[in-house]
C-alpha positions as CSV (number, residue, x, y, z in Angstrom):
1,M,-0.1,0.1,-0.1
2,S,1.5,3.2,-0.8
3,Q,2.2,5.9,1.6
4,Q,-0.6,8.4,0.3
5,H,-3.1,5.6,0.5
6,A,-2.2,4.6,4.1
7,G,-2.4,8.3,5.2
8,N,-5.9,8.4,4.6
9,D,-8.4,5.2,4.8
10,R,-11.5,7.0,4.9
11,R,-14.1,5.3,2.8
12,L,-16.5,7.0,0.5
13,S,-19.4,5.8,2.7
14,D,-18.0,7.9,5.5
15,C,-18.2,11.0,3.4
16,V,-21.4,10.6,1.5
17,N,-24.5,8.8,2.5
18,R,-27.1,7.2,0.2
19,E,-29.6,9.8,0.2
20,E,-27.0,12.5,-1.0
21,L,-25.6,10.2,-3.6
22,R,-29.0,9.7,-4.9
23,E,-29.5,13.3,-5.0
24,L,-26.2,14.2,-6.7
25,S,-27.1,11.3,-9.4
26,R,-30.4,12.7,-10.4
27,T,-30.5,13.8,-13.9
28,T,-32.5,16.5,-15.4
29,N,-33.4,17.5,-18.9
30,W,-33.2,21.3,-18.1
31,Q,-29.9,20.9,-16.7
32,G,-28.5,19.0,-19.7
33,M,-30.1,21.4,-22.2
34,L,-28.7,24.3,-20.5
35,M,-25.1,22.8,-20.5
36,L,-25.7,21.7,-24.1
37,A,-27.1,25.1,-25.0
38,G,-24.4,27.2,-23.1
39,D,-21.9,25.3,-25.5
40,I,-23.6,25.9,-28.6
41,A,-24.1,29.5,-27.6
42,L,-20.4,29.9,-27.1
43,L,-19.5,28.3,-30.2
44,A,-21.8,30.7,-32.1
45,A,-20.6,33.5,-30.1
46,A,-16.9,32.7,-31.3
47,F,-18.0,32.7,-34.9
48,A,-20.0,35.9,-34.5
49,L,-17.2,37.7,-32.9
50,A,-14.8,37.0,-35.9
51,I,-17.6,37.6,-38.4
52,I,-18.7,41.1,-37.0
53,W,-15.2,42.3,-36.3
54,P,-12.9,40.3,-38.7
55,N,-9.2,40.9,-37.6
56,P,-6.4,38.9,-36.7
57,L,-6.9,39.5,-33.0
58,T,-10.9,38.2,-33.1
59,A,-9.6,35.4,-35.4
60,I,-7.2,34.2,-32.6
61,I,-9.9,34.6,-29.7
62,A,-12.5,32.8,-32.0
63,V,-10.3,30.1,-32.8
64,L,-9.2,29.7,-29.0
65,I,-13.1,29.6,-27.9
66,I,-14.0,27.3,-30.7
67,A,-11.3,24.9,-29.8
68,G,-12.6,24.9,-26.2
69,R,-16.2,24.1,-27.5
70,Q,-14.9,21.3,-29.8
71,L,-14.0,19.7,-26.4
72,A,-17.2,20.7,-24.7
73,L,-18.9,18.8,-27.4
74,A,-16.7,16.0,-27.1
75,I,-17.7,15.8,-23.2
76,V,-21.3,15.7,-24.3
77,L,-20.4,12.4,-26.2
78,H,-18.7,11.3,-23.2
79,D,-21.7,12.3,-20.8
80,C,-24.3,10.7,-23.1
81,A,-22.2,7.7,-23.3
82,H,-22.6,7.3,-19.5
83,K,-26.7,8.3,-20.2
84,A,-25.8,11.1,-17.5
85,L,-26.5,14.3,-19.4
86,F,-30.4,14.0,-19.7
87,R,-33.1,12.4,-17.8
88,T,-34.7,11.1,-20.9
89,P,-32.9,8.2,-22.5
90,W,-33.6,9.1,-26.3
91,L,-31.9,12.6,-25.6
92,N,-28.8,11.2,-24.3
93,E,-28.9,9.0,-27.6
94,F,-29.6,11.8,-30.0
95,A,-27.3,14.4,-28.6
96,G,-24.5,12.0,-28.1
97,R,-24.6,10.6,-31.7
98,W,-25.8,13.7,-33.5
99,I,-24.2,16.6,-31.7
100,G,-21.3,15.4,-29.5
101,G,-20.0,12.6,-31.5
102,A,-21.0,14.2,-34.8
103,A,-18.8,17.3,-34.0
104,V,-15.6,15.4,-33.1
105,D,-16.4,12.6,-35.5
106,V,-16.5,9.9,-33.2
107,P,-19.4,7.3,-33.3
108,L,-21.5,7.0,-29.8
109,Q,-21.7,3.2,-29.4
110,L,-17.9,2.7,-30.5
111,Y,-16.8,5.4,-28.0
112,R,-19.3,4.0,-25.2
113,D,-18.0,0.3,-25.4
114,Y,-14.3,1.8,-25.2
115,H,-15.0,4.2,-22.5
116,L,-17.0,1.9,-20.4
117,D,-14.0,-0.4,-20.5
118,H,-11.7,2.4,-19.5
119,H,-14.1,2.7,-16.2
120,R,-14.3,-0.9,-15.7
121,H,-10.4,-1.7,-15.8
122,A,-9.3,1.7,-14.2
123,G,-6.1,0.9,-12.4
124,T,-5.2,-2.1,-14.1
125,D,-3.2,-3.1,-17.4
126,K,-6.5,-3.5,-19.1
127,D,-7.3,-0.1,-19.4
128,P,-7.6,0.8,-22.9
129,D,-6.4,4.3,-21.9
130,Q,-3.3,3.3,-20.1
131,G,-1.4,3.8,-23.7
132,L,-2.3,7.6,-23.6
133,V,-0.6,8.5,-20.3
134,K,1.9,5.8,-19.5
135,A,5.1,7.6,-20.1
136,Y,4.1,10.2,-17.5
137,P,5.7,12.0,-15.9
138,V,8.1,13.0,-18.9
139,T,11.1,15.2,-19.3
140,R,10.3,19.1,-19.9
141,D,11.6,18.5,-23.2
142,S,9.6,15.6,-24.1
143,L,6.3,17.5,-23.0
144,R,7.4,20.2,-25.1
145,R,8.0,18.2,-28.2
146,K,4.3,16.6,-27.4
147,F,2.7,19.9,-27.7
148,T,4.9,21.1,-30.4
149,R,3.5,18.2,-32.5
150,D,-0.1,19.2,-31.5
151,L,0.3,22.9,-32.1
152,T,2.0,22.6,-35.5
153,G,-1.0,20.3,-36.7
154,Q,1.1,17.1,-36.8
155,T,-1.1,15.3,-34.4
156,G,-4.4,16.4,-35.8
157,F,-3.5,15.7,-39.7
158,K,-2.5,12.4,-38.5
159,E,-5.8,11.7,-36.7
160,M,-7.7,12.9,-39.5
161,V,-5.9,10.7,-42.0
162,M,-6.4,7.4,-39.9
163,S,-9.9,8.4,-39.6
164,W,-10.7,8.5,-43.0
165,R,-8.2,5.8,-44.3
166,K,-11.1,3.1,-44.5
167,P,-14.3,5.2,-43.7
168,D,-17.5,3.7,-42.7
169,W,-19.9,6.0,-44.5
170,R,-23.0,4.9,-42.2
171,A,-20.9,5.9,-39.1
172,K,-19.6,9.1,-40.8
173,L,-23.1,10.4,-41.4
174,P,-23.6,12.4,-38.2
175,F,-20.0,14.0,-38.7
176,L,-21.0,15.0,-42.4
177,A,-24.6,16.0,-41.3
178,F,-23.0,18.2,-38.6
179,Q,-20.5,19.7,-41.0
180,L,-23.1,20.5,-43.5
181,V,-25.3,22.4,-40.9
182,L,-22.3,24.3,-39.8
183,I,-21.3,25.6,-43.4
184,I,-25.2,26.1,-44.2
185,A,-25.2,28.4,-41.1
186,L,-22.3,30.3,-41.9
187,A,-23.2,30.8,-45.6
188,A,-26.4,32.2,-44.2
189,A,-24.4,34.6,-42.4
190,G,-22.6,35.7,-45.5
191,A,-19.3,34.5,-44.1
192,I,-18.6,31.0,-45.3
193,W,-14.9,31.7,-44.9
194,A,-15.2,31.4,-41.2
195,Y,-15.8,27.8,-41.7
196,A,-11.9,27.6,-41.8
197,L,-11.9,28.6,-38.0
198,W,-13.5,25.2,-37.1
199,W,-10.7,23.3,-38.9
200,V,-8.0,25.6,-37.6
201,A,-9.3,24.8,-34.1
202,R,-9.6,21.3,-34.7
203,L,-6.3,20.5,-36.1
204,F,-4.0,22.9,-34.4
205,L,-5.6,23.4,-30.8
206,Y,-8.0,20.5,-30.1
207,P,-5.3,17.8,-30.0
208,A,-3.1,19.9,-27.5
209,I,-6.3,20.4,-25.4
210,M,-7.1,16.6,-25.4
211,R,-3.6,15.8,-24.5
212,L,-3.8,18.5,-21.6
213,R,-7.2,16.8,-20.6
214,N,-5.5,13.4,-20.5
215,I,-2.5,14.4,-18.6
216,G,-4.8,16.0,-16.1
217,E,-6.9,13.1,-15.8
218,H,-4.8,10.1,-15.3
219,G,-1.0,11.2,-16.4
220,V,-0.2,12.9,-13.1
221,A,-2.0,10.4,-10.9
222,I,0.1,8.9,-8.2
223,D,-0.3,5.0,-9.2
224,R,-2.1,4.4,-12.4
225,Y,-1.8,0.5,-11.5
226,D,-3.7,0.8,-8.2
227,T,-7.6,0.4,-8.2
228,E,-8.0,2.9,-5.6
229,P,-9.6,6.0,-7.4
230,R,-7.5,8.5,-5.4
231,L,-4.3,7.0,-6.7
232,N,-5.2,6.4,-10.4
233,T,-7.3,9.4,-11.2
234,H,-6.9,13.1,-10.8
235,T,-8.9,16.2,-10.6
236,T,-7.7,19.7,-11.5
237,V,-9.5,22.7,-10.2
238,A,-9.8,25.0,-12.8
239,R,-10.2,28.8,-12.9
240,W,-12.7,30.7,-14.8
241,F,-10.7,31.1,-18.1
242,E,-9.6,27.5,-18.1
243,R,-13.0,26.4,-17.8
244,L,-13.8,28.6,-21.1
245,L,-10.6,27.1,-23.1
246,V,-9.7,23.8,-21.7
247,A,-12.1,22.5,-19.0
248,P,-15.5,22.9,-20.2
249,N,-18.7,20.9,-18.6
250,N,-16.8,20.2,-15.5
251,V,-14.8,17.6,-17.3
252,N,-12.0,18.4,-14.9
253,F,-13.5,17.0,-12.0
254,H,-12.5,13.5,-13.3
255,L,-12.0,11.9,-9.9
256,E,-15.3,12.5,-8.7
257,H,-16.3,10.9,-12.2
258,H,-14.6,7.9,-11.6
259,M,-15.8,7.5,-8.4
260,F,-19.8,8.1,-9.4
261,A,-20.0,7.9,-13.0
262,A,-23.7,8.3,-12.8
263,V,-23.5,11.8,-11.3
264,P,-24.1,14.0,-14.2
265,P,-21.6,16.7,-15.1
266,Y,-23.5,19.7,-13.4
267,N,-23.4,18.0,-10.2
268,L,-19.9,17.0,-10.2
269,P,-18.6,20.7,-8.4
270,R,-21.0,19.5,-5.8
271,L,-19.7,16.3,-5.3
272,H,-16.2,17.5,-5.4
273,K,-17.0,20.3,-2.5
274,L,-18.7,17.8,-0.4
275,L,-15.8,15.3,-0.6
276,A,-13.4,17.9,0.2
277,T,-15.1,19.5,3.1
278,R,-15.4,16.0,4.7
279,G,-11.7,15.2,4.4
280,Y,-12.0,12.3,1.7
281,Y,-8.7,13.9,-0.2
282,E,-6.7,14.2,2.6
283,G,-3.3,12.5,2.5
284,H,-3.4,12.3,-1.1
285,T,-2.1,14.4,-3.9
286,C,-5.1,13.7,-6.2
287,I,-6.2,17.5,-6.4
288,T,-4.5,20.2,-7.9
289,H,-5.4,24.0,-8.4
290,G,-4.7,25.3,-11.8
291,Y,-3.6,23.7,-15.2
292,P,0.0,25.2,-15.0
293,A,0.2,23.5,-11.5
294,M,-1.2,20.3,-13.0
295,L,1.5,20.3,-15.9
296,A,4.3,20.8,-13.3
297,K,3.4,17.4,-11.8
298,A,3.6,16.0,-15.4
299,V,7.2,17.1,-15.5
300,R,10.0,14.8,-14.1
301,A,13.9,15.7,-13.9
302,A,15.7,15.1,-17.1
């Protein structure tokens, strides 16, 4: 048993009771709709900013926000895969397939099967996500090279080529429909040129944000081969601008999500606060405040 684990053996049942957990696990359609609508509104606002005031600065700001909302829509896919965004089942299926999965070109059921395996085998060598973070902590130069590949488009173009090598056109239908709707909307606004902003964000920023997400969720965990969630998973408490750009839809509360995957994303901050005030995290280094501090944990001496 690790030293961190030995320092605090408080059980979850000591910190949250069944009634509290039942309340925290309650999904509602209106909260799911509000979260999704917020993502779409921010996406629309980013495009509007660049269209109404076209200049290099607004284009950069727009691309930054669009990339963050692309992650937000990927998280919509994630939450719908858990059937935890909406109370009504078909809304989870629709939003997960035709909005979240469509935006990032990932089929809902394929992702659900893969991701539930991640939850089922977290803390073991059967976890399919181990390969994403097994090298961490890395040297500063290694981390710089990884993000350089992302920000120069190497990662994004490689992923796109792999995705279209042998396409399943039926599985691609939601993605193609999403792109068509986006093109029609921008054409109606008289700014079809703004479609390029989506792909600049998708190819040059989204891979870096996804890498940041993976590092923050499991890369800086103390022991990825221990089944104790406080050891194999990590939460980064994000500031408001980090929530806007790299941590949308409460995705940063990943430890809480792994402990109770049925808790919808809009209730994860409440769960985190409850467990923190009751001492569940004491003696562990599973919580970090801010992404710079989190990345510092991902770096080891050369």
